[in-house]
N, C-alpha and C positions, 0 to 999 in steps of 0.2 A: 893682262887679262887674257885668258885662254878663249879664243874665238872658235865657235863651232863652224862646220862647213856651211850651215844655213845662213850665217850672218853675211858671208861673202863680202868682207871688207876688202879694201883696195890692196891689202897686203897678202891676199890669198895667193897661194902658189900656183893654183891651176890656171892655165892660160885660157883666156876668153875665146881664142881662136883655135884651140886644140881640137882635133877631130875626136868625136866620141865613137864608141863601137856602133856598128850598123843597127844593133838592136835598140840603140838609144836615139834613133832618128825621130825627129818631131816634124809633123806636118801641121802647119798653122793656118788658120783662117782668120782674116781681118774683117771685122764688122764695124764699119764707120771709117771711111778713108779720107777724112778731113785732114787738116794740117797736123794735129797731134797724133792721130791714128797712124798716118803714113810715116811720120817721123819715128814713132816707137816701133813700127814694123821694121824699119831699117836697122834699129838697134837689135831686134830679134835676129835679123839676118846676119849679124856678125858672128853668130854661132854657125860654124861650117857644117854642122850636121842637122841643120834646120832648113826646111823649105816652106815657102808660102804657097799653099796649094789652092787657096781661094780668097777672093776679095768681094765684099758686098757693100753696096751703097745705093741709096735711092736717088742720089744726085749724079747725073751722068758724068760731068766733068771730074768729080771726085773718084768715081769708079774707074774712069780711064787713067787718071793720074796714078791711082793706087796700083793698078795692073801694070802700067809701064815701069813704075819705080821698083816694084817687086821683081819684074822680069830682068831688069838691068843687073840686079845683084845675084841672079842665079842663071847666068849664062844664057839669058834670053828665054828661059823656060817660063811660059805664061801660066799664071794661076787661072783657075776657073772663075768666070764672072758670075755674080749673083746680084739680083735686084730685090730679093726678099731674104731676110736673114734666116727664116725658118728652113728655106731650101738649103742654105749653107749648112745649117745644123743637121740636116738629114743626110749630108754627105759623109758616108762612113769612113772615107779616107782621111778626114780631118780629125786630128787628135785633140788639139787645143785651139782656143779662140782668144783673140785680142779684141775686146769690146771697147770701142772709142766713139760710141754714138753720143748724141746729146743726153743730158742727165735724166730727162723724163722717160727714156727708154731703158735705163740701166736695170731697174728692178725686174721688169718682164724678161728682158734678154738673158739676164743671169739665170733666172729660174728655168727658162727654156733650155739654156745651154747645159745646165746641170741635169735636167731631165733627159737630154740627148746624150749624156755620158761624156761631155767634153770637160777638159781642164780649162780654167778661165783666168785670164788676166783682164781685170776690169778697171778702167780709168776712174779716178775719183771725181766728185763725191759719189759714194756708193749708191745713194738713193735719195729720194725727195722727202720722205716722211718717216717718222719713227715707226709707224706700223709696217712700212715696207722693210725697214731695217730689221725688225724683230723677225719677220717672215724669212728674210734672207739668211740670217744667222742660224735659224732653225733648219733651213734647207741645207746649209753647209754641214751642220751637225749630222744630218741624216745621210749625207752624200759621202762617197769615197773619192770624190774628185778634188783636185788641187785648185784653190782659189787664191789669187793674189790681187789685192787692191793696189792701184797705182800710186801709193804714197811712198815715194822713193827715199825719203829721209829715214825710213825704217832700215834701209840697207846701206846708208851713207856712212863711210868710215869716219867722217868728221863728227857726226852725231854720236857714234858709238864711243869715240874717244872722250867727248864731252860728258857723256853719261857715266863713264868710268870716273872722271874727275869728281862729279857730283856724288857718286856712290861712295867714294873714299872719304867724304866728309869735308872736302876742301872748302866748301861754301858755308859750312855750318848748317843751321836750320833755315830752310827756304820756305817762306810763307806767302810769297807773291812772285809771280812771273808776269812780266810786262812785254807785250809783243806789238809790233806795228808793221804795216805794209803800205807803201806810198806809191802812187802812180797817177796818171790822168787819162781818162777816156772820154772826156766831155766834148772834144773837138768833133764837129760834124763829119760824118763819113758817108761816102757814096756806096750804097749797097745795090747790087743788081745780080741777076742770075745769068750765068754764062752758058747755060744749057738746060736740058730737060730736068725737072724735079718732080718726083711723085709726092706731091704735097700732102695728100691724104695719108699716105703711108708714113711720111716723115712726122706728121702730128701724132699719129698712133694713139697712145693712151693719154695724151694731154687732156686735162679736164675740160678746157674750152676749145672748141673748134673755130678757126678763123679762116677768112679768105687767104689765098696765097700772099705772102708778105716777105719780100727779100730781106728786110731788116730783121724780122723775127728769125729767119733762117740763118742769117750771118751772125746775129748777136743774141742768140737764144739764151745765153748765160744770164742775161739781164732781165728776162721776162719770167715772172713767177709761174706762168703756165708750164714752163719747161725746166726751171732751175731755181735755186735759192738766192740768186743774185751774186754779185762779186764777193760779198762777205762769206758766202758758202763756198764759192769756187776756190778762193785763197785761204779761207779760214779752216777748211778741212786739213790742208797741209800744215798750217801753223799749230792747230790744236793737236794734231797727231804728233808733231815734233815735241810739244809740251808733254804729252802723255808719255812719250818714249823717255825723255830726259828725266821726268819726275816719277817714272814708274807708277803712273796714275791709273785709276779705274774710272768708271762712269761718273759723270758729274752729279752732284747733289742738286744744285739749282743753277739757273742761268737767267740773267736779265740783260736787256740790250736797250740802247738808245740810238737814234739815227736822225739825220736831216731828211727832208723830202728829196726825191730823185731830181737831179738836175740834168740828166741826159735825156734828150728828146725821146718821147714815145714810151720809154721803158717804165716799169712800175716797181722797180727795186732800187733802194738807195745806194749811193756810192760812198757815203761817209757814215760809218757805223762803229760803235763801241760795244763790245761784248764782255761781260764779267761772269765767269764761271767759278763756282765754289766746289771743292773736291773733298771727299772723305779723308784724304791724306793730309788734311789741314793746310791747304794753300789755296790761293785765288789765282786764276789765270785770266788776265785782262788782254784782250786783243782789240786794237784800233786799226781800222782800215780806212784809208782816204784816197779814193781815186779821183779827187778833185784837187790834188796837190800838184807840185811840179814833178816832172819826170826825173828819175834818178837812173844812174847806171845800174844794171841788174844786180851787180854784186853789193850795192848799197841800198837797195829798195826795201829790204826786209831785215828786221832784227828782233831777237828775243833776249831779254835781260832777266836773269834769275837773281833775285835779291836775297842773298843769305846774310846771316848775322856775323859771318866771318869774312865773306868776300862776295863779289858779284861776278857772274859769268855772262858775257855777251857773246851770242852766237848768231851768225848770219849765214849767207849762202856759202862763203868760201873760207871762213876762218872763225875761230873763237878765241877770246881773251878772258883771263881771270884777273880781277883787280882786288887786291886784299885790303882789308880795313886798315886805315892809317897811311896808306900809300896808293890811293885810288887813281893817281895820275899815271901810274906805271904798271903795266901788266906783269904779273909774276909768272903766268903761263900764257904762251901764245902759240897756237897751232893753226897751220894753214893746210887746206886740202891739197894734196899733191897733184891731183888731176882736175880739180874744180867741180862745181856743183853739177854740171852736165853729166859727169861720170856716175852720179847717183842713179840715174835711170839705167845705165849699163849694169850696175851692180844689182839693181832690183830685178831686171830681166834675167840676169844670170842666175839669181837665186830662184826665180820661178822655174826656169828650165831645169835646174838641178833637182828641184823638188818634183817636177813632172817625171823625171827619170828615176828618182830614188823613192818617191812617194813620202818624203819627209815633209813636215809642216813648213810652210813658207813664212817669211818675216812679217807679212801684212795680210793675215787671213781676214775673213769677213767680219768677225767680231771686232777687230781693231778698226777696220774701215767704218763700221757702224758707230763705234764709240766716237770717232773723230767727227763724222757728219752729224751725229746726234746733238752735239753742242750747238752747232749752227742752226739746226732745225729748231731747237729750243729757243735760240736767239730770235729767229724769225717769228716764232709763235709769240714770244714776248713783245715784239714790235707790233704785231697785229692786235694783241689783246691788251697791251698797255700794262702788263704786270709780270712779276717774276714767275718762272716756270720751274717745276720740280720733277725730277725723274724718280718714279716709283719702281725701284729695281725688282721688287717682289712681283708686282703686277706687270712689269715690263711695258710701262706706258708713261707718257708725260701728263702731268696734272698741274693745275694752277696752284701756286703756293710760294 
């Protein structure tokens, strides 16, 4: 298969560390210097012609860590510190932003970044509601800016190889994809603040305002005020992978079932089953159980594509094809040369190349919305106790 430059598979001949012409220099601003944001920032810094020019966070320890981490990788040159993201967006020296804030801020920050003329790398899930997603897709359509949603499977060589196997008809007709993700987060955890936090600014657009709460700050992914729960956090990755492999469009209907939450204080469940029906004549089933035993990361997630000629199993590090009649022995076995972690490198590389060439990235806003829409419909199904349908013409979710 001939790969375009925008796919940025691991076999790409261009070196990640090769210096770009001075005109291609990128000055990056980081909004949200938590663990994920700071890590992805260091991946950006592997590009020798990129500089982190600004870091913003409302939690002082995160801001300090982000600043010092950035400075270490650029010969001690300190980025500008900001405690309000709008001030960073007003900085004319910043060309692109990495947004790694909590999910409830994604919608507003992306809209403001586009209005400020910045290219955007936004962590997933893209947004909290279908209405926000529709607005973001329309904003991207009107904009000339590059937007990459942080769904790294879109740039992962392993997934591109598996997609080729499927497209060649090796599996035959695939009418069901089964996926699961297993972990455990039920053990009590001590949460505390290690420094000043601007709580009012951190809550921002959250529907419900609460008193300062270290657990909400540390575990925001599991509170519906700020996110869609663990099913959204991990499900956006899984369903995007399914969409990529199956060349799928928006879902027709989604229904979900779940246990009650067993993690103290939170209001989102850790054990959920989601079933999505697609116009491409297949069903995508995703089961997440964060009350299971802990697995090694290479074994904690799997997607199984059930064809009438063969089954394809694809996880983080490898995929295997098991043909009909000999399902105990893989006829095709591919292992990622550099592992799943390199998928983030590839995704960042793709974004930066698109910033420089103005070509479309591998994970634009519409694909980011498509992935999180499935989970948003699942959460609506859980709340309403019925199946939800996507009305593509009206661009909204309805009961049905």
